[in-house]
C-alpha positions, 0 to 999 in steps of 0.5 A: 792907662792908655787907650791905644784905639784912641791914639792914631797919627800922624794925620796923613791927609790924602796920603792916608791909605784905605784899610779894609773893613773886616769883621772880627772873625767868629773863631776869635769871638767864640774863643773867649780865653787865650794865654799870653806868654812873655818869655825872653831874654828878660826872663833870665834876670827875672826881676822887677820891684814887686807890687801888690794889687792896688799898690801904687807908686808916685807918677815920677817913679812909675818907670824907675820902679817899673813893675813889668819885669820885661822892661828890665833893659830899660829900667836898669839904665835909670840911675838909682833904680831898684833894678840897677841896684839888683842887676849889679848885685846879681850879675856883677859890675859891668855886666850888660843886659845883652850879656844875659843872652849867653846865660840863657840856656832854657834847659827846662823849656818844654813847648809841647808840655806848655801847650798841653797844659794851656789846652787842658786849662781851657785856653783856645788860643796862645800869643807868645812874644816873638820880639819884645822891646829889647829887640831880642828875636825868638825866631830864625830871622835874617834881619839880626844876629841878636836872636835865640837861634844865634845866642842863648838857647840856640833854638827857633823858639817861635817855630817850636811854639807854633808847632806845639800849639797847633798840635794841641789844637790851639790857635796861634798868635804872635806878639811883636813890639813895633814901636820900640827896639832898644837894641837898634836905638840910641835913646835915653831910657824911658822915664815917663809916658811922654818918653814912651812915644818920644823915644822911638824910631820913626825913620824909613830904615827902622820901618823897613826893619820892622816890616821885614821881621813881621813879614818873616813871621807871617810867611813862616807861621801864618799867625791867627793873631798879630798882636802889635805893641805900643805903635808902628814907625810913623814913616810907614803909615802912608801908602806905598812899598813896605808900608803898614797897609801893605803889611796888612794886605799881605797878612790878610792874603795869607791868613784870611781869618786872621785878626789884629789888635789896636796898637798900630797907631792907625785907624784900622783894628780888629779888637781893642785892648785893655791892660789891667782894666775893664770896660764899664759896660758892654761896648759895641766893639769886640775887646780883649782884657789882658793882664798877668797872673801877677803884677808883671808880664815877664817872670818876676822872682820877687813876686810870691803868692800874695802878688797873684790874682786868686782863683775866684777873682780869676773866674770872676774876671773871665766871666765879667769880661765875656759878659761885656763882649770881651776875651781874656788874654791872661799872661803866664811868665816862664822862668829863664830856664823854661819852667813855669812858676808853680803858683801861676800854674795852680791858678790856671788849673783852678780856672780850667776846672771851672771852665771844664764844668761850665763850658757853655757859659763861656765859649761861643756865647754873646752878650745879652742886652745887659751884662749885669744888674745895677744893684743886688746880687752880683750876676753876669749874663751870657747867651748861647747860640740857641738863645739859652741865657746863662745867669752866672752868680758870682757869689754862690756862697750867699745861697740865693739871689733874686731874678730881675722882673724881666726874667720871671716866668720862664719855665725850665730853669736849671743848674746843670742837670738839676731843676732850679728852685725859684720862689714866686718873688723870683728868689733863686735858691742855689743848691748847697753842692754849688755854693763852694764854687767861684761862680754858679751857672743857672740856665734859662731856656730861650724866651 
C-alpha cells in the first residue's frame, strides 16, 4: 500500500515554492470520526469482483480484478477482466461507460436524509466525492459538460450535499481526483502500480483544468477539508500562476481553518492518510485511517454482509485509530438510485449507539503516553481535555483485566456513573451489564 506522504516530486530546486507551515486545526483533531461518500457514475454499474477480508489476488491481477467499484471505468477496459464480462452481460455489447450517465436517475437520493443519518451515527464531518478518476463532475462546473447538472440526475449534487451537511451540523469536505481524469486522457488502462503514476497527465493545460475545477469548488462551498487523491499535475508544482501553491493560498485565504491531506505530491500537507491499514504506534503527526465498510469504496452489488466489517471490529477500529492520534474516515457507498445499502447503514447505527454512550472516550481526546499495552488485555488509552484518562477495554466479555503498574493507586476510577472494583493487584472487574458491549470505558481521574 502506498504512503502518499512519502511520495513527492519532482525536485524543483530553486523553483520550488514555499508552503505555509500550518498546524492541523483543532476542529479536525477533535472530530475523530467522519464519513466518506463515494457516489458517482460508477454507482450505476455498482460492480467489482468481491473480496472478503484477508483475501488477496496475485499482484499481476490486482488491477484486472480490482476490488474498488469506483475503478469500473478503468477495469472494464482491460480485456478479459471480470468487469468487462459483467459490463457486456449487464448493459449489452457496445455500451460505453459514459453511456451510463443517461441511466443515472438518482430517484431515491435524499441528501438531507443522508446527513441526518450521518450525524445521528456520530460523524462530525463528511467528505463526498466531487470528481473521481472517471472525470464525471458532481457540481455545476463551467469546465465540462460531463457533469451531474448536464447529464444523469440533472442536479448540482455537491451544492445539495453541502447545504444538507451544514444544516445537520456537520463539517463539509470534498474529495477530488487531481492526478487522474480518464474522460480527458487517452492512456491505456492502468494495469499496475507503475501505470498508476505513469498514465496521468502532467501538462499545463490539464493542470489549469484541475486548478479551475478546484477553485470553483472552493469559492462556491468553502470546504473544511480538501481531500485530493493520487497526486497533482507536475507542471503545476513550481511557483507561479495557476500553481498548486497559488491554489493552497487561495483556499486558506477563504477557509482559514481548512485542512488538506497528503496526496498532492508536494511537501505540504495537513494530515496523513492510511488506506485499509493503520499505524503501528502513535506517530507525532495527525493521520486519518480510511476504508470502506466493505472491500470497496464505490457501491458493489456483488458484496453481501459477509464482506463487511462487523460492528465490534468497527468500534475497535475507531478506538484504536483515535488512541494512535488519528481520525477514522469511514466510507459509505450509496447505490446509483441514491439509496443507502441497508447492511452498511446497520453497521453505522451500531457504531453510533456505542459512540452516543461513550462520547467523552473519543471526541476531543488526545493520545496518552502509549496507545496500548504490549502484552495482556487489549486496552486502548485516550485523554480528555481535563486530564481524565480513558482506559478502553476491547474485550469486556472476558470479565476483567489488569491495570498496569503505572496506573495503580489513582482513586476515583469509575464506569460511567458507577465506581469500579479494583483488586489490590490491579485486577479490574468489568460489571456484567457492560460485558456485552464492543468496548467498555473505565475512567481514571487526572494523576
